[in-house]
VOGU-3710 file (C-alpha; in Angstrom, 3 decimals, decimal comma):
1> mseeleaiat> -105,537/-36,230/-69,380  -104,836/-36,697/-65,673  -103,667/-33,075/-65,567  -106,741/-31,872/-67,158  -108,867/-33,598/-64,652  -106,707/-32,557/-61,824  -107,179/-28,907/-62,960  -110,779/-29,108/-63,465  -111,169/-30,801/-59,639  -109,060/-27,793/-58,438
11> qlqaeiaerk> -111,280/-25,296/-60,128  -114,375/-27,128/-58,811  -112,870/-26,972/-55,282  -112,307/-23,271/-55,470  -115,670/-22,612/-56,809  -117,281/-24,708/-54,012  -115,204/-22,832/-51,253  -116,261/-19,463/-52,954  -119,785/-20,723/-53,018  -119,743/-21,663/-49,361
21> rlesllcqsq> -118,047/-18,216/-48,553  -120,571/-16,461/-50,259  -123,511/-18,373/-48,603  -121,837/-17,708/-45,292  -121,757/-13,818/-45,956  -125,381/-14,179/-47,193  -126,372/-15,947/-44,011  -124,646/-13,355/-41,796  -126,368/-10,627/-43,853  -129,799/-12,000/-43,518
31> ekvaklfdgn> -129,206/-12,471/-39,670  -128,210/-8,816/-39,517  -131,358/-7,784/-41,489  -133,371/-9,840/-39,231  -131,995/-8,269/-36,091  -132,398/-4,733/-37,474  -136,017/-5,515/-38,376  -137,136/-7,232/-35,180  -135,191/-4,704/-32,894  -136,658/-1,496/-34,707
41> ptpiligslp> -138,666/0,391/-32,212  -141,169/1,474/-34,971  -143,915/-1,094/-35,397  -143,323/-2,620/-38,991  -145,203/-4,901/-41,131  -144,255/-6,334/-44,345  -146,940/-7,670/-46,883  -147,464/-8,726/-50,517  -149,443/-7,547/-53,480  -152,053/-7,672/-55,041
51> dgqllevnqs> -153,512/-10,209/-52,167  -152,395/-7,961/-49,214  -150,947/-11,099/-47,380  -148,802/-10,390/-44,650  -145,438/-11,843/-44,594  -143,266/-10,395/-41,613  -143,860/-8,512/-38,401  -141,695/-6,994/-35,883  -141,736/-7,240/-32,139  -142,609/-3,648/-31,599
61> fltltgyaaa> -145,783/-4,160/-33,807  -146,719/-7,262/-31,547  -145,968/-5,099/-28,139  -148,063/-2,320/-29,448  -151,138/-4,173/-30,526  -150,864/-7,355/-28,260  -151,335/-9,681/-31,051  -148,923/-12,826/-31,353  -147,034/-13,305/-34,694  -149,235/-16,367/-35,470
71> evvdhriael> -152,318/-14,178/-35,400  -150,953/-11,714/-38,020  -148,374/-13,535/-40,275  -150,132/-15,272/-43,382  -153,275/-13,402/-42,866  -154,677/-10,404/-45,121  -154,536/-6,944/-43,895  -158,057/-6,458/-44,563  -158,915/-9,513/-42,327  -157,121/-8,362/-39,199
81> dlwaqqedkh> -159,567/-6,654/-36,540  -157,263/-3,593/-36,238  -159,376/-1,050/-37,632  -161,119/1,328/-35,133  -162,900/3,359/-37,805  -164,154/1,649/-41,188  -163,682/4,872/-42,997  -159,913/4,461/-42,168  -159,931/0,941/-43,148  -161,654/1,701/-46,712
91> rilqslqaqh> -159,315/4,629/-47,297  -156,214/2,689/-46,681  -157,291/-0,634/-49,029  -158,075/1,999/-51,777  -154,579/3,289/-51,487  -153,356/-0,181/-51,523  -155,156/-1,003/-54,652  -153,981/2,055/-56,327  -150,306/1,560/-54,882  -150,561/5,193/-53,589
101> piqreaiqia> -147,932/5,582/-50,820  -149,242/7,164/-47,593  -146,954/9,453/-45,422  -147,612/9,740/-41,711  -151,412/9,628/-42,065  -153,437/9,776/-38,605  -155,668/6,990/-37,897  -156,947/5,005/-35,162  -156,291/1,186/-34,731  -157,571/-1,352/-32,191
111> tktgerlsil> -155,408/-3,378/-30,094  -156,186/-6,999/-29,322  -158,104/-5,953/-26,126  -160,025/-3,317/-27,660  -158,175/-0,552/-26,725  -158,033/2,363/-29,391  -154,720/3,998/-30,280  -153,881/6,873/-32,415  -151,129/6,294/-34,744  -149,238/7,961/-37,921
121> lsiqffnlep> -149,307/5,315/-40,877  -146,982/5,189/-43,557  -147,227/3,001/-46,402  -144,229/2,389/-49,115  -144,194/-0,005/-51,990  -141,059/-1,716/-53,612  -140,527/-4,403/-56,218  -138,502/-7,514/-55,934  -139,195/-9,389/-59,051  -141,425/-11,366/-58,976
131> iqfvlyladd> -143,050/-10,322/-56,035  -144,235/-6,718/-55,184  -144,074/-5,891/-51,595  -145,767/-3,218/-49,240  -144,170/-1,700/-46,289  -146,384/-0,556/-43,331  -144,936/1,785/-40,438  -146,790/2,799/-37,476  -145,673/5,669/-35,187  -147,502/5,450/-31,873
141> iatrkqveaa> -148,632/9,214/-31,415  -149,468/8,699/-27,706  -146,093/7,250/-26,972  -144,437/10,078/-28,639  -146,369/12,717/-26,935  -145,515/11,040/-23,717  -141,954/11,285/-24,552  -142,084/14,748/-25,719  -144,083/15,788/-22,576  -141,399/14,043/-20,499
151> lqqteekyrs> -138,634/15,829/-22,462  -140,382/19,140/-22,068  -140,729/18,514/-18,229  -137,132/17,621/-18,012  -135,991/20,589/-19,814  -138,272/22,833/-17,679  -136,845/21,169/-14,490  -133,278/21,796/-15,630  -133,947/25,208/-16,752  -135,184/26,107/-13,547
161> ifenavdgif> -132,426/24,386/-11,810  -129,965/26,399/-14,237  -131,746/29,563/-13,365  -132,282/29,341/-9,812  -129,121/27,499/-8,537  -127,324/28,998/-5,670  -123,927/27,863/-7,247  -122,835/29,643/-10,566  -123,217/27,284/-13,704  -121,450/27,972/-16,880
171> qttpsgqfis> -120,092/26,614/-20,107  -117,005/28,046/-21,578  -114,733/27,590/-24,577  -111,135/26,116/-24,422  -110,038/29,754/-25,631  -111,523/31,403/-22,592  -114,989/32,758/-23,734  -118,370/32,087/-21,821  -120,964/30,100/-23,788  -123,541/30,247/-21,250
181> anqalseiyg> -123,866/31,489/-17,522  -126,730/31,468/-15,100  -128,007/34,381/-12,866  -125,950/33,144/-9,823  -122,812/33,100/-11,547  -123,448/36,713/-12,740  -124,008/37,649/-9,044  -120,935/35,949/-7,993  -118,805/37,830/-10,464  -120,632/41,156/-9,834
191> ydspedlian> -122,396/41,524/-13,194  -125,712/42,699/-13,835  -127,036/39,581/-15,717  -125,824/36,507/-17,680  -125,775/38,498/-20,656  -123,762/41,144/-19,226  -121,264/38,690/-18,126  -120,857/36,951/-21,367  -120,543/40,045/-23,273  -117,972/41,657/-21,276
201> ltdiarqlyv> -115,912/39,055/-19,859  -114,255/37,698/-23,050  -110,946/36,530/-21,932  -111,098/34,522/-18,688  -107,203/34,282/-18,207  -106,501/37,985/-18,400  -109,793/39,415/-17,108  -110,991/36,926/-14,317  -108,016/35,113/-12,792  -105,991/37,381/-10,358
211> qperrsefia> -103,004/34,925/-11,389  -103,472/34,504/-14,987  -101,368/31,329/-15,069  -104,277/29,711/-13,330  -106,112/29,414/-16,468  -102,940/27,516/-17,958  -103,134/25,175/-15,071  -106,595/24,586/-15,398  -106,248/23,874/-19,034  -103,373/21,397/-18,585
221> ymgqygsvsn> -105,339/19,688/-15,711  -108,334/19,080/-17,879  -106,441/17,968/-20,906  -104,944/15,471/-18,536  -107,866/14,208/-16,385  -111,047/15,437/-18,243  -112,400/17,036/-15,015  -111,405/18,955/-11,821  -112,804/19,296/-8,272  -112,384/22,104/-5,843
231> fesqvyrkdg> -110,122/23,986/-8,158  -109,615/27,027/-5,908  -108,450/30,380/-7,363  -108,695/34,311/-6,791  -110,943/36,117/-9,303  -111,719/39,601/-9,898  -115,247/40,750/-9,813  -116,573/43,509/-12,229  -115,899/46,276/-9,650  -112,258/45,207/-9,451
241> siiwisenvr> -112,714/43,484/-5,814  -111,040/40,050/-5,360  -112,904/36,943/-4,104  -111,994/33,248/-3,761  -113,708/30,651/-5,920  -113,974/26,924/-6,039  -114,701/25,192/-9,403  -115,877/22,002/-10,384  -115,592/21,307/-14,062  -115,874/18,541/-16,820
251> svknsagail> -114,826/18,437/-20,490  -117,468/17,790/-23,062  -115,835/16,365/-26,379  -116,876/15,307/-29,742  -116,776/11,654/-31,123  -113,252/12,196/-32,174  -112,123/13,144/-28,584  -111,577/16,751/-29,205  -112,674/19,180/-26,385  -115,622/21,299/-27,397
261> yyegtvsdit> -116,284/23,058/-24,238  -115,940/22,854/-20,567  -118,999/22,945/-18,177  -119,287/23,220/-14,583  -120,121/24,989/-11,231  -118,649/27,825/-9,330  -119,150/28,510/-5,533  -117,750/31,679/-3,735  -115,793/30,500/-0,912  -114,308/33,889/0,224
271> errqteeelr> -115,923/33,602/3,599  -114,510/30,335/3,992  -111,022/31,078/3,175  -111,111/34,076/5,458  -112,338/31,990/8,418  -109,595/29,504/7,463  -106,909/32,325/7,323  -108,320/33,624/10,554  -108,087/30,331/12,202  -104,407/29,956/10,933
281> rqrrraeqll> -103,324/33,239/12,382  -104,996/32,468/15,793  -103,255/29,077/15,739  -99,909/30,921/15,028  -100,506/33,079/17,734  -101,264/30,330/20,231  -98,414/28,383/19,203  -96,153/31,578/19,545  -97,635/32,107/23,034  -96,822/28,641/23,747
291> lnilpqpiae> -93,358/28,770/22,952  -93,000/31,902/25,085  -94,178/29,651/27,963  -92,515/26,472/27,236  -89,247/25,244/25,455  -90,011/24,504/21,744  -89,470/20,442/22,094  -91,776/20,564/25,128  -94,366/22,784/23,273  -94,308/20,320/20,163
301> rlkvarqvip> -95,025/17,276/22,412  -97,560/18,940/24,345  -99,573/19,765/20,983  -99,111/16,269/19,999  -100,545/14,919/23,517  -103,499/17,421/23,324  -104,341/16,040/19,892  -103,735/12,276/20,810  -105,594/12,158/24,179  -109,092/13,114/22,994
311> qtgsawsgia> -108,881/10,480/20,166  -107,588/7,690/22,542  -109,477/8,451/25,570  -106,489/8,076/27,721  -105,953/10,351/30,699  -103,318/13,225/30,697  -100,258/12,160/32,746  -98,069/15,261/32,032  -94,574/15,395/30,473  -91,460/14,420/32,613
321> dsfgkvtvlf> -87,780/14,193/31,396  -84,485/13,353/33,345  -81,455/15,075/32,584  -77,978/14,090/34,095  -76,333/17,292/34,252  -78,022/20,686/34,135  -76,929/23,978/35,557  -79,657/25,803/37,454  -79,478/29,589/38,286  -81,714/31,416/40,845
331> adivdftsla> -81,448/35,394/40,884  -82,905/37,683/43,373  -83,275/41,484/43,517  -82,103/42,812/46,689  -84,699/44,416/48,890  -86,882/44,993/46,068  -90,066/44,759/48,117  -89,202/48,021/50,065  -89,717/49,961/46,881  -93,498/49,318/47,339
341> aivspkelvd> -93,487/51,809/50,479  -92,204/54,650/48,116  -93,355/54,043/44,540  -96,803/53,138/42,987  -97,701/49,665/41,972  -97,595/50,639/38,508  -93,919/52,071/38,648  -93,032/48,920/40,913  -94,226/46,408/37,954  -92,942/48,540/35,222
351> tlnqifstfd> -89,385/48,440/36,779  -89,573/44,860/37,501  -90,750/44,312/33,875  -87,672/46,239/32,582  -85,194/44,306/34,575  -86,850/41,054/33,716  -87,096/41,655/30,117  -83,182/42,389/29,933  -82,803/39,183/31,722  -85,069/37,541/28,972
361> glcelhglek> -82,704/38,935/26,234  -79,547/37,630/27,990  -81,301/34,204/28,463  -81,931/34,091/24,812  -78,479/35,392/23,805  -76,776/32,506/25,664  -79,201/29,866/24,857  -80,644/29,108/28,193  -84,066/28,291/29,235  -86,268/30,787/31,266
371> iktigdayma> -87,873/28,550/33,622  -90,073/31,124/35,748  -90,313/34,199/37,999  -91,511/34,503/41,173  -92,109/37,810/42,583  -88,844/39,530/42,262  -86,886/36,251/41,631  -85,705/34,827/38,252  -85,007/31,313/37,419  -82,924/29,827/34,313
381> agglshprpd> -81,262/26,951/33,546  -78,783/25,290/30,892  -78,713/21,889/29,485  -82,403/21,290/29,078  -84,367/20,232/26,004  -81,220/20,732/23,923  -78,400/19,198/25,962  -74,962/20,828/25,642  -71,777/20,087/27,242  -70,943/24,038/28,151
391> haeavadmal> -74,164/24,426/29,988  -72,316/25,668/33,338  -70,211/28,260/31,082  -73,355/29,520/29,496  -74,825/29,997/32,770  -71,773/31,525/34,297  -71,767/34,042/31,464  -75,289/34,825/31,972  -74,808/35,509/35,866  -71,941/37,746/34,967
401> amqqqirtfk> -73,889/39,715/32,310  -76,853/39,984/34,863  -74,772/41,509/37,453  -73,439/43,985/34,925  -76,938/44,935/33,684  -78,548/45,294/37,080  -76,238/48,358/37,703  -77,955/50,260/34,873  -81,110/50,225/36,817  -81,479/52,739/39,857
411> rpdgspfqlr> -83,489/53,155/42,651  -85,558/56,319/43,263  -82,416/57,653/45,630  -80,083/57,003/42,450  -78,482/53,861/44,147  -78,158/50,798/41,815  -80,147/47,750/42,291  -78,316/44,671/43,365  -78,587/40,995/42,612  -77,934/37,768/44,801
421> igintgpvva> -77,339/34,926/42,222  -76,991/31,348/43,195  -75,808/28,527/40,716  -75,617/24,709/41,107  -74,973/21,960/38,553  -76,485/18,207/38,891  -79,302/16,099/37,958  -83,045/17,309/37,418  -86,393/16,280/36,374  -88,050/18,749/34,041
431> gviglkkfiy> -91,590/18,666/32,627  -95,027/20,051/32,641  -97,926/18,722/34,950  -101,418/20,014/35,493  -104,339/20,620/33,127  -104,406/24,186/32,842  -101,820/27,389/32,899  -99,134/24,908/31,858  -95,687/25,926/33,187  -92,495/24,354/32,498
441> dlwgdtvnva> -90,613/23,438/35,828  -87,875/21,549/37,431  -87,467/19,297/40,356  -84,912/17,774/42,351  -82,157/18,310/44,974  -79,993/20,339/42,472  -82,777/22,886/42,116  -83,150/23,133/46,044  -79,557/23,682/46,264  -79,385/26,323/43,591
451> srmesqgiag> -82,099/28,083/45,470  -80,008/28,009/48,748  -77,022/29,325/46,856  -79,101/32,381/46,230  -81,077/32,861/49,241  -77,720/32,499/51,651  -75,786/34,483/49,058  -74,084/37,759/49,333  -75,730/40,815/47,737  -73,944/41,758/44,406
461> siqvtvdtye> -72,209/38,349/44,189  -72,760/35,118/42,400  -72,369/31,927/44,725  -71,684/28,741/43,194  -71,522/24,970/44,599  -68,274/22,546/44,132  -70,184/20,614/41,361  -70,420/23,956/39,310  -66,998/24,811/40,338  -65,712/21,852/38,730
471> ylydkyllep> -66,839/23,005/35,410  -65,579/26,693/35,727  -62,395/26,759/37,562  -59,873/26,455/34,429  -61,945/29,271/32,646  -63,352/31,542/35,247  -62,026/33,466/38,170  -63,768/31,857/41,339  -62,894/32,955/44,984  -63,447/30,442/47,748
481> rgtievkgkg> -66,140/31,615/50,335  -65,554/28,913/52,536  -67,908/26,357/54,459  -71,661/27,549/54,992  -74,492/25,894/56,571  -77,119/25,239/53,937  -80,684/24,471/55,138  -81,371/20,828/54,629  -77,807/19,841/53,654  -75,452/20,767/56,258
491> mmttfllkgk> -72,177/22,318/55,815  -71,364/22,950/52,195  -68,085/24,606/50,669  -69,054/27,394/47,938  -67,347/29,755/45,882  -67,799/33,330/44,424  -67,928/33,668/40,724  -65,804/36,828/40,079  -65,370/36,884/36,300  -64,064/35,150/33,433
501> kaksqdepia> -60,268/34,560/32,867  -58,439/36,413/29,987  -57,141/34,038/27,230  -53,270/35,184/28,023  -53,589/36,421/31,628  -55,320/35,856/34,850  -57,117/39,300/34,826  -60,780/39,048/35,069  -62,846/39,849/31,791  -66,030/40,698/33,597
//
């Protein structure tokens, strides 16, 4: 017996739990229906038949008419002061008595404040035993017309923007066909009209892009990010000419996330790209010109300094570096100025240019820095910018090569030109000063002595100091000149560089 009672109790508990679950679901369902009803933007009334008493009203109806819910609910439809025209009221009441549905019939109603509104009234009947219900739906014509007018204005506005925009506007399929295009786009691509463009440009990758792979890059980018900005490419116009464009595009997808089409804008940036390229060309020319004047490390530092100074407002203090061991060369063409009396200025300058251009080549060949030319004097140095242990040897090799090359240049009487060359080794300060016409120069006693070695040297010879001799004596042929008086320095011992020792004998190579 106890087992039967226990089974009955268990069954009752299960039935109670199921009933509670169903009641909860019903409550949730009722809440959802209530929310849908009250939140519906269409004004709605629910009444009963045959008395016409109103049972429910939603917020949209109250907002439209200005009434409170208490002023409508539990009142009969015939009692409400809604009717702007009596003939409308009689016709509607007759339809209610006959239970004849109404579909969007135009009538006028009065709000609580007396304002008249035009609406489209629909009446539906439905039966839930034991009560028969009637559903009233009121569509506000004025509001709908305002919305339609606003939509029409918006469409006209965007149509005007689309048709009159300066930039090209388009829609394309992922497979590469145009869906739509505006007049500006057809003009950018050289077509007579949007229709002409859409009809004839049917394969964007093959017909439009100069580099067809750009379309694949575009598709990949759109697949990953969904949009792209400033996508720059070269494209063909209808006549085959090439222009630069910039695209800003976004993907339009369906509810499942699949791409339907791309839409975006196109700008012709050909002129801008040409200007940028010309600026780059001018910048490269300016940088090359700077490198022809200054050593590369100094030119790079100067460029950085000229960028930083305007930003920081600091004053330009120049560039100066100290070098402990540098070999300096001065060379002067003997009696060159006497040519001015027997040749034209142009011939004089042409000859000097040919000689110095040859020296420039030697300077580059031996990895030295040309410092400057002064009249018919030439100055170079080794061990600057990129310090090197063989700076004295490199300068000596250049000096010997200069003496060989100068003999290939002849005076008007057929005799060869001659050089006086002076060389010294020691510490210098090197750098750039001033604000305009930059020049890389050297300062210090080493420079002054090298200049004296040239000016007090022997025509056709290379005079070097003891300091330079210490770097060269084991590899080069050097002849003692003796002791000479050097202006500003007193008596100094100097040597004449004659050539380079052979590897296996003492015969000169140069």
